C-alpha positions in Angstrom: 15.7 -23.8 -10.7 15.8 -25.9 -13.8 17.2 -25.3 -17.3 15.6 -26.5 -20.5 17.5 -28.6 -23.0 17.5 -25.8 -25.5 20.6 -23.7 -24.8 18.8 -20.6 -25.8 16.1 -21.1 -23.3 15.7 -19.3 -19.9 15.7 -20.9 -16.5 12.3 -21.7 -14.9 10.9 -23.0 -11.7 9.9 -26.6 -12.0 7.0 -26.4 -9.5 5.6 -23.5 -11.4 5.9 -25.4 -14.7 4.0 -28.4 -13.2 1.3 -26.1 -11.7 0.7 -24.2 -14.9 0.8 -27.3 -17.1 -2.0 -28.8 -15.1 -4.2 -25.8 -14.9 -7.9 -26.7 -15.7 -7.9 -24.4 -18.7 -4.5 -25.4 -20.2 -6.1 -27.5 -22.9 -8.4 -24.7 -24.0 -5.5 -22.4 -24.5 -3.2 -24.8 -26.3 -6.1 -25.7 -28.7 -6.5 -22.0 -29.6 -5.0 -21.6 -33.1 -3.9 -18.0 -32.3 -1.7 -19.3 -29.5 0.5 -21.7 -31.5 1.3 -24.1 -28.7 2.1 -27.7 -29.8 1.2 -29.2 -26.5 0.3 -28.4 -22.9 4.0 -29.0 -22.2 5.0 -26.1 -24.4 2.2 -24.1 -22.8 3.6 -24.8 -19.3 7.2 -24.1 -20.3 6.3 -20.7 -21.8 4.4 -19.4 -18.8 6.8 -20.9 -16.3 9.5 -18.7 -17.9 7.1 -15.8 -17.8 6.4 -16.3 -14.1 10.0 -16.8 -13.3 10.8 -13.5 -14.8 8.0 -11.8 -12.9 9.2 -13.3 -9.6 12.7 -12.2 -10.2 11.7 -8.7 -10.9 9.6 -8.4 -7.8 12.5 -9.7 -5.6 14.8 -7.1 -7.1 12.4 -4.2 -6.7 13.4 -1.6 -4.1 11.2 1.0 -2.5 13.3 3.8 -1.2 10.5 5.5 0.8 10.6 2.6 3.3 13.4 4.2 5.4 13.4 1.6 8.2 14.5 -1.1 5.8 17.4 1.1 4.8 18.3 2.7 8.1 18.1 -0.1 10.6 20.2 -3.3 10.5 18.2 -6.3 9.2 18.5 -9.8 10.8 17.2 -13.2 9.7 18.9 -15.0 12.6 15.7 -16.6 13.9 14.4 -19.7 12.0 11.3 -19.2 9.9 9.5 -22.0 11.8 9.9 -20.3 15.2 6.8 -18.8 16.8 8.8 -16.5 19.3 12.2 -15.1 19.6 13.8 -14.3 23.0 16.6 -11.8 23.4 18.2 -9.8 26.2 18.2 -6.1 26.8 21.6 -5.4 28.3 23.2 -3.0 30.6 27.0 -3.0 31.3 28.1 -3.1 35.0 31.4 -3.4 36.8 34.7 -1.6 36.6 38.5 -2.3 36.2 41.0 -1.3 38.9 44.7 -1.2 39.3 45.9 -4.4 41.0 49.0 -5.9 42.6 50.8 -9.0 41.4 49.0 -12.3 42.3 45.9 -10.4 43.3 42.9 -12.6 44.1 40.2 -10.0 44.5 39.8 -8.8 40.9 36.8 -6.6 40.4 34.1 -8.3 38.2 32.8 -6.8 35.0 29.6 -8.2 33.7 26.4 -7.4 31.8 22.9 -7.3 33.3 20.4 -8.7 30.9 16.6 -8.8 31.1 15.1 -11.5 28.8 12.4 -10.3 26.4 10.3 -12.5 24.2 8.7 -11.3 21.0 6.2 -13.1 18.8 7.0 -13.9 15.2 4.0 -13.2 12.9 3.2 -14.0 9.3 2.4 -11.4 6.6 0.5 -12.8 3.6 -0.8 -11.6 0.2 -1.1 -12.9 -3.3 -1.3 -11.9 -7.0 -2.5 -13.8 -10.1 -3.7 -13.7 -13.7 -6.7 -15.0 -15.6 -6.8 -17.4 -18.5 -7.7 -14.5 -20.9 -4.7 -12.5 -19.7 -2.5 -15.4 -20.5 -4.1 -15.8 -23.9 -3.6 -12.1 -24.6 0.0 -12.2 -23.4 0.9 -15.0 -25.8 -1.1 -13.6 -28.7 0.3 -10.1 -28.6 3.9 -11.1 -27.6 3.7 -8.9 -24.4 4.8 -10.2 -21.0 2.4 -10.6 -18.2 2.0 -7.5 -16.0 5.0 -7.5 -13.6 3.3 -4.8 -11.5 1.1 -7.2 -9.8 4.0 -9.1 -8.3 5.7 -5.8 -7.4 2.4 -4.7 -5.7 2.5 -7.9 -3.5 6.2 -7.2 -2.6 5.2 -3.5 -1.9 2.4 -4.6 0.5 4.7 -6.9 2.5 7.5 -4.3 2.6 5.1 -1.6 3.7 3.8 -3.6 6.6 7.3 -4.6 7.6 8.5 -1.0 7.5 5.5 0.3 9.5 6.0 -2.4 12.1 9.8 -1.6 12.4 9.0 2.0 13.1 5.9 1.9 15.3 5.1 -1.8 16.1 1.7 -3.4 15.7 -0.8 -3.3 18.5 -2.9 -6.2 17.2 0.1 -8.6 17.3 2.1 -7.1 20.1 5.1 -6.5 17.9 7.3 -3.6 18.8 9.0 -0.8 16.8 11.5 1.8 17.7 8.7 4.3 18.6 6.6 1.9 20.6 5.8 3.4 24.0 6.7 0.2 25.9 10.2 -0.3 24.4 12.1 1.6 27.2 13.7 4.0 24.7 14.2 7.4 26.5 12.0 10.4 25.3 13.7 13.8 25.0 11.6 16.9 25.8 12.6 19.7 23.4 12.6 23.3 24.8 10.3 26.0 23.3 11.7 28.7 21.1 12.6 32.1 22.4 9.0 33.3 21.7 7.7 30.4 23.8 5.4 29.2 21.1 6.9 26.1 19.4 9.5 23.3 19.7 9.7 22.8 15.9 13.0 23.4 14.1 11.3 25.6 11.5 10.2 28.0 14.2 13.7 28.3 15.8 16.8 30.2 15.0 20.0 28.4 13.8 21.5 28.9 17.3 18.4 27.3 19.0 18.5 24.3 16.6 22.2 23.8 17.3 21.6 24.0 21.0 18.7 21.4 20.6 20.9 18.9 18.7 23.8 19.4 21.1 21.4 18.8 24.1 20.2 15.5 22.5 23.7 14.2 22.2 24.6 15.3 25.7 21.5 13.7 27.1 22.5 10.3 25.9 26.0 10.9 27.0 24.9 11.9 30.5 22.5 9.0 31.2 25.0 6.4 29.9 28.3 8.0 31.1 29.2 8.3 27.4 29.1 4.5 26.9 26.4 4.9 24.2 27.1 7.3 21.4 24.3 7.5 18.8 25.5 8.4 15.3 22.4 8.9 13.2 19.6 11.4 13.5 16.4 10.7 11.6 14.0 13.7 11.1 10.6 14.4 9.6 10.7 16.0 6.1 10.1 19.6 7.2 12.7 19.5 9.9 15.2 17.8 7.6 14.7 20.3 4.8 14.8 23.3 7.1 18.1 22.0 8.6 19.8 21.9 5.2 18.1 25.0 3.7 18.9 27.3 6.6 22.4 29.0 6.7 24.3 28.6 9.9 24.7 32.4 9.9 24.7 35.3 7.5 28.4 35.0 7.2 28.5 31.2 6.7 28.3 29.2 3.5 27.3 26.1 5.4 23.7 25.1 6.3 22.8 24.3 9.9 22.8 20.6 9.0 26.2 20.7 7.2 27.7 22.6 10.2 26.4 19.9 12.6 27.9 17.1 10.6 31.2 18.9 10.3 31.5 20.0 13.9 29.7 17.4 16.0 32.0 14.3 15.5 29.6 11.8 17.1 26.9 12.4 14.5 27.8 10.7 11.2 24.4 11.1 9.4 21.2 13.2 9.4 18.5 11.5 7.3 15.0 12.2 6.2 12.2 9.8 7.4 8.7 10.6 6.1 7.3 8.0 8.6 8.2 10.6 11.3 6.1 13.4 9.8 3.2 14.9 11.8 0.6 13.5 9.3 2.2 10.0 9.4 -0.4 7.2 9.7 2.0 5.0 11.6 3.6 7.1 14.4 2.2 6.8 17.9 2.6 10.6 18.1 -0.4 11.8 16.0 0.0 15.4 14.8 3.6 15.7 16.1 6.8 15.4 14.0 9.2 13.1 15.8 13.0 12.8 15.6 14.9 9.6 16.3 18.5 9.5 17.4 20.2 6.1 17.3 23.3 4.1 16.9 23.3 2.3 13.5 24.8 -0.9 14.8 23.3 -4.4 14.8 24.5 -4.9 18.4 22.0 -2.1 19.4 18.9 -2.9 17.4 17.8 -5.1 14.5 14.6 -5.5 12.4 14.0 -9.2 12.7 12.8 -10.9 9.5 13.0 -14.7 10.0 11.4 -15.3 6.6 12.0 -12.6 3.9 9.4 -12.1 1.2 8.8 -15.5 -0.5 6.6 -16.4 -3.5 5.1 -19.9 -3.6 4.6 -22.0 -6.7 1.6 -21.1 -8.8 -1.8 -22.4 -7.7 -4.9 -22.8 -9.9 -8.0 -20.8 -8.9 -11.2 -20.7 -11.0 -10.2 -19.7 -14.5 -6.8 -18.4 -13.7 -3.9 -18.9 -11.2 -2.6 -17.2 -8.1 0.8 -16.9 -6.5 0.7 -16.8 -2.7 3.3 -14.7 -1.0 4.5 -14.8 2.6 6.9 -13.2 5.0 7.5 -13.6 8.8 8.6 -10.8 11.0 9.2 -10.0 14.7 9.3 -6.2 14.6 12.3 -4.4 15.9 14.5 -6.0 18.6 16.1 -3.3 20.8 19.1 -4.7 22.7 20.3 -1.4 24.2 17.5 1.1 24.6 19.8 3.7 26.0 21.7 3.9 22.7 18.7 5.8 21.1 16.4 8.7 21.8 12.9 9.6 20.7 12.4 13.4 20.2 8.8 14.5 19.8 8.0 18.0 18.5 10.8 18.7 16.0 8.2 19.4 13.4 
């Protein structure tokens, strides 16, 4: 970033300034008497500041509906130039025993790791403005439309979020729900009527039994080594959990009672990506729950290159701003620390 000599001026990106100043239509705009530019240099400075403001706004924009980017730990450990990333899925082995002084036969504790290699893929998009939009912006005193940059950021975040949840078949990237990621799948029992596994069709007692069974399942298959602490649910299941009283005599909902009385669970969250009508889940028509340990040692969404906006580039009678990101999907280091639960909604 550079600062103009005028103390009252804003910061601007030097590369954007150079690119805008040398746009093929810069002269036609500066010569327009309604624009009041003294030179192409003033023209470049003005729009470099405009573009810098737009880029800053798009970087700051958050989209709360992208729950994977809020729920799962994010890592940028891999370099942006790498084409693959290799990690190990681990299982702890060994035990400790009581020993005598000077013992030489100490039992060995170790980890068993299986290497996995994931591709790193590039996401790309762009936004831009025409020369007439630049003229109108200067003449009316209104800033260029920030929403175009935010739309580019939204597109990249959407693709990253979708991949973190369900992977991407065309690139081979994996998500937490991908069938080949070795995460256990829990089979929910039917309700008393034998017609449904969905929470909204079950009694409070049946729902509590289901959640308790999920927690015990992970405890049983890992000997309580893995203790998931977060349960993500589809919208209907989540709302039903917190709208339904624990009993007629209780002032707590089922969800509140779970969080108060099941110490291993620290959070129950809503994830619309898990809804039955979700376009990204590999379980079409079925609401899916996801129980996991919110810990970067268990899983991370790998983003070697976060959303980046390149310097402005001329195109026809306007300019474009290319945008790029590089992702590797979700890396799951301990698959047994999580659980997929189809049928909760």
